[in-house]
All heavy atoms as a GROMACS GRO file, in nm:
protein
  474
    1MET      N    1  -1.774  -0.814   0.904
    1MET     CA    2  -1.634  -0.823   0.946
    1MET      C    3  -1.547  -0.857   0.825
    1MET      O    4  -1.576  -0.948   0.750
    1MET     CB    5  -1.622  -0.930   1.054
    1MET     CG    6  -1.484  -0.951   1.106
    1MET     SD    7  -1.442  -0.814   1.213
    1MET     CE    8  -1.294  -0.873   1.285
    2ALA      N    9  -1.440  -0.783   0.807
    2ALA     CA   10  -1.347  -0.807   0.697
    2ALA      C   11  -1.273  -0.939   0.719
    2ALA      O   12  -1.234  -0.971   0.831
    2ALA     CB   13  -1.248  -0.692   0.688
    3THR      N   14  -1.258  -1.012   0.612
    3THR     CA   15  -1.195  -1.143   0.626
    3THR      C   16  -1.060  -1.152   0.556
    3THR      O   17  -0.982  -1.240   0.586
    3THR     CB   18  -1.287  -1.253   0.568
    3THR    OG1   19  -1.317  -1.221   0.432
    3THR    CG2   20  -1.416  -1.263   0.646
    4SER      N   21  -1.031  -1.063   0.463
    4SER     CA   22  -0.903  -1.070   0.394
    4SER      C   23  -0.812  -0.957   0.439
    4SER      O   24  -0.857  -0.854   0.491
    4SER     CB   25  -0.924  -1.062   0.243
    4SER     OG   26  -0.959  -0.931   0.204
    5PHE      N   27  -0.683  -0.978   0.418
    5PHE     CA   28  -0.586  -0.875   0.451
    5PHE      C   29  -0.616  -0.745   0.377
    5PHE      O   30  -0.610  -0.636   0.434
    5PHE     CB   31  -0.444  -0.924   0.418
    5PHE     CG   32  -0.339  -0.821   0.442
    5PHE    CD1   33  -0.296  -0.793   0.570
    5PHE    CD2   34  -0.282  -0.752   0.336
    5PHE    CE1   35  -0.199  -0.697   0.594
    5PHE    CE2   36  -0.185  -0.656   0.358
    5PHE     CZ   37  -0.144  -0.629   0.488
    6LYS      N   38  -0.651  -0.758   0.249
    6LYS     CA   39  -0.684  -0.640   0.168
    6LYS      C   40  -0.798  -0.561   0.229
    6LYS      O   41  -0.792  -0.439   0.239
    6LYS     CB   42  -0.720  -0.682   0.026
    6LYS     CG   43  -0.764  -0.566  -0.062
    6LYS     CD   44  -0.837  -0.616  -0.185
    6LYS     CE   45  -0.897  -0.507  -0.267
    6LYS     NZ   46  -1.013  -0.445  -0.208
    7GLU      N   47  -0.904  -0.629   0.270
    7GLU     CA   48  -1.020  -0.560   0.328
    7GLU      C   49  -0.985  -0.492   0.460
    7GLU      O   50  -1.027  -0.380   0.485
    7GLU     CB   51  -1.134  -0.660   0.349
    7GLU     CG   52  -1.196  -0.710   0.220
    7GLU     CD   53  -1.294  -0.823   0.242
    7GLU    OE1   54  -1.285  -0.891   0.347
    7GLU    OE2   55  -1.377  -0.845   0.153
    8ILE      N   56  -0.907  -0.560   0.542
    8ILE     CA   57  -0.867  -0.503   0.671
    8ILE      C   58  -0.780  -0.380   0.650
    8ILE      O   59  -0.803  -0.275   0.711
    8ILE     CB   60  -0.794  -0.608   0.756
    8ILE    CG1   61  -0.891  -0.720   0.795
    8ILE    CG2   62  -0.731  -0.546   0.879
    8ILE    CD1   63  -0.824  -0.842   0.853
    9LEU      N   64  -0.682  -0.390   0.560
    9LEU     CA   65  -0.593  -0.278   0.533
    9LEU      C   66  -0.671  -0.161   0.473
    9LEU      O   67  -0.651  -0.045   0.512
    9LEU     CB   68  -0.481  -0.322   0.438
    9LEU     CG   69  -0.375  -0.217   0.408
    9LEU    CD1   70  -0.306  -0.172   0.536
    9LEU    CD2   71  -0.273  -0.273   0.310
   10GLU      N   72  -0.761  -0.191   0.381
   10GLU     CA   73  -0.841  -0.086   0.318
   10GLU      C   74  -0.928  -0.014   0.422
   10GLU      O   75  -0.941   0.109   0.420
   10GLU     CB   76  -0.929  -0.148   0.210
   10GLU     CG   77  -0.997  -0.046   0.122
   10GLU     CD   78  -1.065  -0.114   0.006
   10GLU    OE1   79  -0.998  -0.140  -0.095
   10GLU    OE2   80  -1.186  -0.141   0.017
   11THR      N   81  -0.986  -0.088   0.514
   11THR     CA   82  -1.067  -0.029   0.620
   11THR      C   83  -0.984   0.064   0.708
   11THR      O   84  -1.026   0.176   0.739
   11THR     CB   85  -1.132  -0.140   0.706
   11THR    OG1   86  -1.214  -0.221   0.622
   11THR    CG2   87  -1.215  -0.081   0.818
   12LEU      N   88  -0.864   0.019   0.745
   12LEU     CA   89  -0.777   0.101   0.830
   12LEU      C   90  -0.731   0.228   0.756
   12LEU      O   91  -0.730   0.336   0.815
   12LEU     CB   92  -0.656   0.020   0.875
   12LEU     CG   93  -0.684  -0.092   0.974
   12LEU    CD1   94  -0.560  -0.178   0.995
   12LEU    CD2   95  -0.733  -0.036   1.106
   13VAL      N   96  -0.697   0.214   0.629
   13VAL     CA   97  -0.654   0.330   0.550
   13VAL      C   98  -0.769   0.429   0.536
   13VAL      O   99  -0.752   0.550   0.556
   13VAL     CB  100  -0.601   0.285   0.411
   13VAL    CG1  101  -0.587   0.403   0.317
   13VAL    CG2  102  -0.469   0.212   0.427
   14ASP      N  103  -0.888   0.379   0.501
   14ASP     CA  104  -1.004   0.467   0.488
   14ASP      C  105  -1.034   0.541   0.618
   14ASP      O  106  -1.066   0.660   0.617
   14ASP     CB  107  -1.127   0.387   0.444
   14ASP     CG  108  -1.118   0.339   0.300
   14ASP    OD1  109  -1.033   0.392   0.224
   14ASP    OD2  110  -1.195   0.247   0.263
   15ARG      N  111  -1.022   0.471   0.729
   15ARG     CA  112  -1.049   0.533   0.859
   15ARG      C  113  -0.949   0.643   0.890
   15ARG      O  114  -0.985   0.751   0.937
   15ARG     CB  115  -1.046   0.425   0.968
   15ARG     CG  116  -1.089   0.479   1.105
   15ARG     CD  117  -1.093   0.372   1.211
   15ARG     NE  118  -1.179   0.262   1.168
   15ARG     CZ  119  -1.157   0.135   1.200
   15ARG    NH1  120  -1.054   0.101   1.274
   15ARG    NH2  121  -1.240   0.040   1.160
   16ARG      N  122  -0.821   0.617   0.863
   16ARG     CA  123  -0.718   0.718   0.891
   16ARG      C  124  -0.735   0.840   0.802
   16ARG      O  125  -0.718   0.954   0.846
   16ARG     CB  126  -0.579   0.658   0.878
   16ARG     CG  127  -0.550   0.564   0.997
   16ARG     CD  128  -0.418   0.497   0.988
   16ARG     NE  129  -0.306   0.589   0.992
   16ARG     CZ  130  -0.179   0.550   0.995
   16ARG    NH1  131  -0.150   0.422   0.995
   16ARG    NH2  132  -0.083   0.639   0.997
   17ILE      N  133  -0.772   0.820   0.676
   17ILE     CA  134  -0.795   0.933   0.586
   17ILE      C  135  -0.918   1.011   0.631
   17ILE      O  136  -0.918   1.134   0.631
   17ILE     CB  137  -0.807   0.884   0.440
   17ILE    CG1  138  -0.671   0.835   0.391
   17ILE    CG2  139  -0.860   0.995   0.349
   17ILE    CD1  140  -0.673   0.767   0.256
   18ALA      N  141  -1.023   0.940   0.672
   18ALA     CA  142  -1.144   1.007   0.721
   18ALA      C  143  -1.114   1.088   0.847
   18ALA      O  144  -1.178   1.191   0.871
   18ALA     CB  145  -1.252   0.904   0.750
   19ASP      N  146  -1.016   1.044   0.926
   19ASP     CA  147  -0.978   1.116   1.047
   19ASP      C  148  -0.887   1.236   1.017
   19ASP      O  149  -0.843   1.305   1.108
   19ASP     CB  150  -0.907   1.023   1.147
   19ASP     CG  151  -1.002   0.925   1.211
   19ASP    OD1  152  -1.125   0.948   1.208
   19ASP    OD2  153  -0.954   0.824   1.268
   20GLY      N  154  -0.858   1.259   0.888
   20GLY     CA  155  -0.784   1.379   0.849
   20GLY      C  156  -0.638   1.359   0.815
   20GLY      O  157  -0.567   1.455   0.790
   21GLU      N  158  -0.593   1.236   0.811
   21GLU     CA  159  -0.453   1.212   0.778
   21GLU      C  160  -0.430   1.235   0.628
   21GLU      O  161  -0.515   1.202   0.545
   21GLU     CB  162  -0.412   1.070   0.815
   21GLU     CG  163  -0.265   1.046   0.801
   21GLU     CD  164  -0.215   0.929   0.882
   21GLU    OE1  165  -0.288   0.880   0.968
   21GLU    OE2  166  -0.102   0.887   0.857
   22ASP      N  167  -0.316   1.292   0.596
   22ASP     CA  168  -0.279   1.317   0.457
   22ASP      C  169  -0.254   1.183   0.387
   22ASP      O  170  -0.169   1.104   0.433
   22ASP     CB  171  -0.154   1.404   0.452
   22ASP     CG  172  -0.111   1.441   0.311
   22ASP    OD1  173  -0.174   1.396   0.214
   22ASP    OD2  174  -0.012   1.516   0.299
   23PRO      N  175  -0.323   1.154   0.277
   23PRO     CA  176  -0.303   1.027   0.207
   23PRO      C  177  -0.158   1.004   0.161
   23PRO      O  178  -0.112   0.890   0.162
   23PRO     CB  179  -0.396   1.037   0.086
   23PRO     CG  180  -0.502   1.133   0.128
   23PRO     CD  181  -0.432   1.231   0.218
   24ARG      N  182  -0.088   1.110   0.126
   24ARG     CA  183   0.052   1.094   0.085
   24ARG      C  184   0.138   1.046   0.202
   24ARG      O  185   0.224   0.960   0.185
   24ARG     CB  186   0.109   1.225   0.032
   24ARG     CG  187   0.058   1.261  -0.103
   24ARG     CD  188   0.126   1.385  -0.152
   24ARG     NE  189   0.056   1.436  -0.269
   24ARG     CZ  190   0.083   1.549  -0.325
   24ARG    NH1  191   0.177   1.627  -0.277
   24ARG    NH2  192   0.014   1.588  -0.430
   25ASP      N  193   0.116   1.105   0.320
   25ASP     CA  194   0.191   1.062   0.438
   25ASP      C  195   0.161   0.917   0.472
   25ASP      O  196   0.250   0.840   0.507
   25ASP     CB  197   0.158   1.151   0.558
   25ASP     CG  198   0.211   1.292   0.542
   25ASP    OD1  199   0.300   1.315   0.458
   25ASP    OD2  200   0.161   1.382   0.614
   26LEU      N  201   0.035   0.880   0.460
   26LEU     CA  202  -0.005   0.743   0.488
   26LEU      C  203   0.059   0.647   0.389
   26LEU      O  204   0.111   0.542   0.426
   26LEU     CB  205  -0.157   0.732   0.484
   26LEU     CG  206  -0.217   0.597   0.516
   26LEU    CD1  207  -0.171   0.546   0.652
   26LEU    CD2  208  -0.369   0.606   0.511
   27PHE      N  209   0.059   0.684   0.260
   27PHE     CA  210   0.123   0.601   0.159
   27PHE      C  211   0.271   0.582   0.190
   27PHE      O  212   0.323   0.470   0.182
   27PHE     CB  213   0.104   0.663   0.020
   27PHE     CG  214   0.181   0.591  -0.086
   27PHE    CD1  215   0.133   0.473  -0.140
   27PHE    CD2  216   0.302   0.641  -0.132
   27PHE    CE1  217   0.205   0.406  -0.239
   27PHE    CE2  218   0.374   0.575  -0.231
   27PHE     CZ  219   0.325   0.457  -0.283
   28GLU      N  220   0.339   0.691   0.223
   28GLU     CA  221   0.483   0.683   0.254
   28GLU      C  222   0.507   0.591   0.374
   28GLU      O  223   0.601   0.512   0.374
   28GLU     CB  224   0.538   0.823   0.283
   28GLU     CG  225   0.520   0.918   0.168
   28GLU     CD  226   0.649   0.945   0.094
   28GLU    OE1  227   0.756   0.934   0.154
   28GLU    OE2  228   0.640   0.977  -0.025
   29GLU      N  229   0.422   0.600   0.475
   29GLU     CA  230   0.436   0.513   0.592
   29GLU      C  231   0.417   0.367   0.555
   29GLU      O  232   0.495   0.280   0.595
   29GLU     CB  233   0.334   0.553   0.699
   29GLU     CG  234   0.340   0.466   0.822
   29GLU     CD  235   0.232   0.499   0.924
   29GLU    OE1  236   0.172   0.608   0.918
   29GLU    OE2  237   0.208   0.413   1.010
   30LEU      N  238   0.313   0.340   0.476
   30LEU     CA  239   0.288   0.202   0.435
   30LEU      C  240   0.401   0.148   0.347
   30LEU      O  241   0.439   0.031   0.359
   30LEU     CB  242   0.154   0.192   0.361
   30LEU     CG  243   0.030   0.214   0.447
   30LEU    CD1  244  -0.094   0.223   0.360
   30LEU    CD2  245   0.016   0.103   0.550
   31LEU      N  246   0.455   0.231   0.261
   31LEU     CA  247   0.566   0.190   0.176
   31LEU      C  248   0.690   0.158   0.260
   31LEU      O  249   0.756   0.056   0.236
   31LEU     CB  250   0.597   0.300   0.074
   31LEU     CG  251   0.703   0.267  -0.029
   31LEU    CD1  252   0.664   0.146  -0.112
   31LEU    CD2  253   0.726   0.387  -0.119
   32ARG      N  254   0.719   0.242   0.358
   32ARG     CA  255   0.834   0.215   0.447
   32ARG      C  256   0.815   0.083   0.520
   32ARG      O  257   0.907   0.001   0.529
   32ARG     CB  258   0.850   0.328   0.549
   32ARG     CG  259   0.926   0.448   0.500
   32ARG     CD  260   0.962   0.542   0.612
   32ARG     NE  261   0.851   0.580   0.698
   32ARG     CZ  262   0.766   0.681   0.674
   32ARG    NH1  263   0.780   0.754   0.565
   32ARG    NH2  264   0.669   0.708   0.758
   33GLU      N  265   0.694   0.062   0.574
   33GLU     CA  266   0.667  -0.062   0.648
   33GLU      C  267   0.678  -0.184   0.557
   33GLU      O  268   0.734  -0.286   0.595
   33GLU     CB  269   0.528  -0.057   0.713
   33GLU     CG  270   0.516   0.044   0.824
   33GLU     CD  271   0.606   0.015   0.943
   33GLU    OE1  272   0.625  -0.104   0.976
   33GLU    OE2  273   0.658   0.111   1.002
   34ALA      N  274   0.624  -0.173   0.435
   34ALA     CA  275   0.632  -0.285   0.341
   34ALA      C  276   0.777  -0.314   0.305
   34ALA      O  277   0.816  -0.430   0.294
   34ALA     CB  278   0.550  -0.254   0.216
   35ASN      N  279   0.857  -0.210   0.289
   35ASN     CA  280   0.998  -0.231   0.255
   35ASN      C  281   1.074  -0.293   0.370
   35ASN      O  282   1.168  -0.369   0.348
   35ASN     CB  283   1.063  -0.101   0.210
   35ASN     CG  284   1.029  -0.066   0.068
   35ASN    OD1  285   1.007  -0.153  -0.014
   35ASN    ND2  286   1.022   0.063   0.039
   36LEU      N  287   1.035  -0.263   0.495
   36LEU     CA  288   1.099  -0.328   0.608
   36LEU      C  289   1.068  -0.478   0.609
   36LEU      O  290   1.154  -0.560   0.640
   36LEU     CB  291   1.051  -0.265   0.740
   36LEU     CG  292   1.105  -0.127   0.772
   36LEU    CD1  293   1.036  -0.071   0.896
   36LEU    CD2  294   1.255  -0.131   0.792
   37VAL      N  295   0.948  -0.512   0.572
   37VAL     CA  296   0.907  -0.652   0.572
   37VAL      C  297   0.956  -0.725   0.448
   37VAL      O  298   1.008  -0.835   0.455
   37VAL     CB  299   0.753  -0.663   0.584
   37VAL    CG1  300   0.708  -0.807   0.570
   37VAL    CG2  301   0.705  -0.604   0.716
   38PHE      N  302   0.938  -0.661   0.332
   38PHE     CA  303   0.965  -0.729   0.205
   38PHE      C  304   1.084  -0.669   0.130
   38PHE      O  305   1.102  -0.698   0.012
   38PHE     CB  306   0.842  -0.720   0.113
   38PHE     CG  307   0.720  -0.781   0.172
   38PHE    CD1  308   0.615  -0.701   0.215
   38PHE    CD2  309   0.708  -0.918   0.183
   38PHE    CE1  310   0.500  -0.757   0.269
   38PHE    CE2  311   0.594  -0.976   0.237
   38PHE     CZ  312   0.490  -0.895   0.280
   39GLY      N  313   1.162  -0.588   0.195
   39GLY     CA  314   1.271  -0.516   0.129
   39GLY      C  315   1.366  -0.604   0.052
   39GLY      O  316   1.414  -0.565  -0.054
   40ARG      N  317   1.393  -0.722   0.101
   40ARG     CA  318   1.489  -0.807   0.031
   40ARG      C  319   1.435  -0.855  -0.104
   40ARG      O  320   1.508  -0.904  -0.187
   40ARG     CB  321   1.530  -0.926   0.117
   40ARG     CG  322   1.418  -1.020   0.147
   40ARG     CD  323   1.464  -1.131   0.235
   40ARG     NE  324   1.350  -1.212   0.277
   40ARG     CZ  325   1.361  -1.325   0.336
   40ARG    NH1  326   1.479  -1.372   0.364
   40ARG    NH2  327   1.254  -1.392   0.370
   41TYR      N  328   1.305  -0.839  -0.125
   41TYR     CA  329   1.245  -0.878  -0.252
   41TYR      C  330   1.233  -0.760  -0.348
   41TYR      O  331   1.176  -0.773  -0.454
   41TYR     CB  332   1.106  -0.939  -0.230
   41TYR     CG  333   1.112  -1.062  -0.143
   41TYR    CD1  334   1.063  -1.058  -0.013
   41TYR    CD2  335   1.168  -1.179  -0.189
   41TYR    CE1  336   1.069  -1.171   0.067
   41TYR    CE2  337   1.174  -1.292  -0.110
   41TYR     CZ  338   1.124  -1.287   0.018
   41TYR     OH  339   1.131  -1.397   0.099
   42ASP      N  340   1.284  -0.644  -0.308
   42ASP     CA  341   1.282  -0.524  -0.390
   42ASP      C  342   1.138  -0.490  -0.433
   42ASP      O  343   1.105  -0.484  -0.551
   42ASP     CB  344   1.373  -0.538  -0.511
   42ASP     CG  345   1.413  -0.405  -0.569
   42ASP    OD1  346   1.372  -0.300  -0.515
   42ASP    OD2  347   1.484  -0.404  -0.671
   43LEU      N  348   1.054  -0.466  -0.334
   43LEU     CA  349   0.912  -0.444  -0.355
   43LEU      C  350   0.883  -0.325  -0.446
   43LEU      O  351   0.797  -0.333  -0.533
   43LEU     CB  352   0.841  -0.425  -0.221
   43LEU     CG  353   0.690  -0.413  -0.222
   43LEU    CD1  354   0.629  -0.542  -0.276
   43LEU    CD2  355   0.637  -0.383  -0.084
   44GLU      N  356   0.955  -0.216  -0.430
   44GLU     CA  357   0.928  -0.099  -0.514
   44GLU      C  358   0.952  -0.131  -0.661
   44GLU      O  359   0.875  -0.090  -0.747
   44GLU     CB  360   1.016   0.019  -0.471
   44GLU     CG  361   0.977   0.077  -0.337
   44GLU     CD  362   1.069   0.189  -0.294
   44GLU    OE1  363   1.165   0.220  -0.366
   44GLU    OE2  364   1.043   0.246  -0.188
   45TYR      N  365   1.056  -0.206  -0.690
   45TYR     CA  366   1.084  -0.245  -0.828
   45TYR      C  367   0.972  -0.332  -0.882
   45TYR      O  368   0.923  -0.312  -0.994
   45TYR     CB  369   1.218  -0.320  -0.833
   45TYR     CG  370   1.249  -0.377  -0.970
   45TYR    CD1  371   1.291  -0.294  -1.073
   45TYR    CD2  372   1.237  -0.513  -0.994
   45TYR    CE1  373   1.320  -0.345  -1.198
   45TYR    CE2  374   1.266  -0.565  -1.119
   45TYR     CZ  375   1.307  -0.482  -1.220
   45TYR     OH  376   1.334  -0.534  -1.344
   46GLN      N  377   0.928  -0.428  -0.803
   46GLN     CA  378   0.821  -0.517  -0.846
   46GLN      C  379   0.691  -0.441  -0.867
   46GLN      O  380   0.617  -0.467  -0.961
   46GLN     CB  381   0.801  -0.630  -0.744
   46GLN     CG  382   0.918  -0.723  -0.733
   46GLN     CD  383   0.950  -0.797  -0.861
   46GLN    OE1  384   0.861  -0.828  -0.939
   46GLN    NE2  385   1.077  -0.823  -0.885
   47MET      N  386   0.661  -0.345  -0.779
   47MET     CA  387   0.539  -0.265  -0.795
   47MET      C  388   0.547  -0.183  -0.922
   47MET      O  389   0.447  -0.167  -0.993
   47MET     CB  390   0.518  -0.174  -0.673
   47MET     CG  391   0.476  -0.250  -0.549
   47MET     SD  392   0.463  -0.144  -0.404
   47MET     CE  393   0.328  -0.038  -0.451
   48GLY      N  394   0.664  -0.132  -0.954
   48GLY     CA  395   0.683  -0.055  -1.076
   48GLY      C  396   0.657  -0.140  -1.199
   48GLY      O  397   0.592  -0.096  -1.295
   49LEU      N  398   0.705  -0.263  -1.199
   49LEU     CA  399   0.679  -0.353  -1.310
   49LEU      C  400   0.532  -0.385  -1.321
   49LEU      O  401   0.476  -0.389  -1.431
   49LEU     CB  402   0.758  -0.484  -1.293
   49LEU     CG  403   0.909  -0.475  -1.310
   49LEU    CD1  404   0.972  -0.612  -1.284
   49LEU    CD2  405   0.946  -0.426  -1.449
   50PHE      N  406   0.466  -0.404  -1.209
   50PHE     CA  407   0.323  -0.434  -1.208
   50PHE      C  408   0.244  -0.317  -1.267
   50PHE      O  409   0.157  -0.336  -1.350
   50PHE     CB  410   0.277  -0.462  -1.064
   50PHE     CG  411   0.131  -0.490  -1.051
   50PHE    CD1  412   0.078  -0.612  -1.091
   50PHE    CD2  413   0.046  -0.394  -0.998
   50PHE    CE1  414  -0.057  -0.638  -1.079
   50PHE    CE2  415  -0.089  -0.420  -0.986
   50PHE     CZ  416  -0.142  -0.542  -1.026
   51ASN      N  417   0.281  -0.196  -1.228
   51ASN     CA  418   0.211  -0.076  -1.279
   51ASN      C  419   0.233  -0.060  -1.429
   51ASN      O  420   0.143  -0.023  -1.502
   51ASN     CB  421   0.255   0.048  -1.205
   51ASN     CG  422   0.200   0.053  -1.064
   51ASN    OD1  423   0.099  -0.010  -1.033
   51ASN    ND2  424   0.269   0.125  -0.977
   52LYS      N  425   0.353  -0.088  -1.477
   52LYS     CA  426   0.381  -0.077  -1.620
   52LYS      C  427   0.298  -0.177  -1.698
   52LYS      O  428   0.246  -0.146  -1.804
   52LYS     CB  429   0.529  -0.100  -1.648
   52LYS     CG  430   0.616   0.017  -1.610
   52LYS     CD  431   0.762  -0.012  -1.641
   52LYS     CE  432   0.850   0.101  -1.595
   52LYS     NZ  433   0.992   0.073  -1.618
   53ASP      N  434   0.285  -0.299  -1.646
   53ASP     CA  435   0.205  -0.401  -1.712
   53ASP      C  436   0.058  -0.360  -1.719
   53ASP      O  437  -0.009  -0.385  -1.818
   53ASP     CB  438   0.217  -0.537  -1.642
   53ASP     CG  439   0.355  -0.599  -1.662
   53ASP    OD1  440   0.425  -0.559  -1.757
   53ASP    OD2  441   0.389  -0.690  -1.583
   54GLN      N  442   0.008  -0.298  -1.615
   54GLN     CA  443  -0.132  -0.255  -1.612
   54GLN      C  444  -0.157  -0.144  -1.714
   54GLN      O  445  -0.262  -0.137  -1.775
   54GLN     CB  446  -0.172  -0.206  -1.474
   54GLN     CG  447  -0.200  -0.318  -1.379
   54GLN     CD  448  -0.253  -0.264  -1.248
   54GLN    OE1  449  -0.230  -0.150  -1.210
   54GLN    NE2  450  -0.326  -0.348  -1.176
   55ASN      N  451  -0.060  -0.057  -1.732
   55ASN     CA  452  -0.076   0.055  -1.824
   55ASN      C  453  -0.078   0.011  -1.970
   55ASN      O  454  -0.129   0.081  -2.055
   55ASN     CB  455   0.035   0.159  -1.804
   55ASN     CG  456   0.020   0.232  -1.672
   55ASN    OD1  457  -0.088   0.242  -1.618
   55ASN    ND2  458   0.131   0.282  -1.621
   56LYS      N  459  -0.027  -0.105  -1.999
   56LYS     CA  460  -0.023  -0.156  -2.136
   56LYS      C  461  -0.159  -0.206  -2.179
   56LYS      O  462  -0.187  -0.216  -2.297
   56LYS     CB  463   0.079  -0.268  -2.149
   56LYS     CG  464   0.221  -0.221  -2.141
   56LYS     CD  465   0.318  -0.335  -2.157
   56LYS     CE  466   0.461  -0.285  -2.146
   56LYS     NZ  467   0.556  -0.395  -2.159
   57THR      N  468  -0.248  -0.242  -2.086
   57THR     CA  469  -0.379  -0.296  -2.121
   57THR      C  470  -0.481  -0.188  -2.138
   57THR      O  471  -0.471  -0.079  -2.100
   57THR     CB  472  -0.428  -0.396  -2.016
   57THR    OG1  473  -0.432  -0.334  -1.889
   57THR    CG2  474  -0.338  -0.518  -2.016
   0.00000   0.00000   0.00000
């Protein structure tokens, strides 16, 4: 049994992709939902900064 949010989300995403859902559509849905929850924190901007930092290493 998954115990962390990451594991639970990963399991659900993997299951939906295995059922034939387009990964791009799923990503867009998750991004919309995250922005509804965390939108005031400008999540897309923060994710962009995180990705840039990872690319430097």
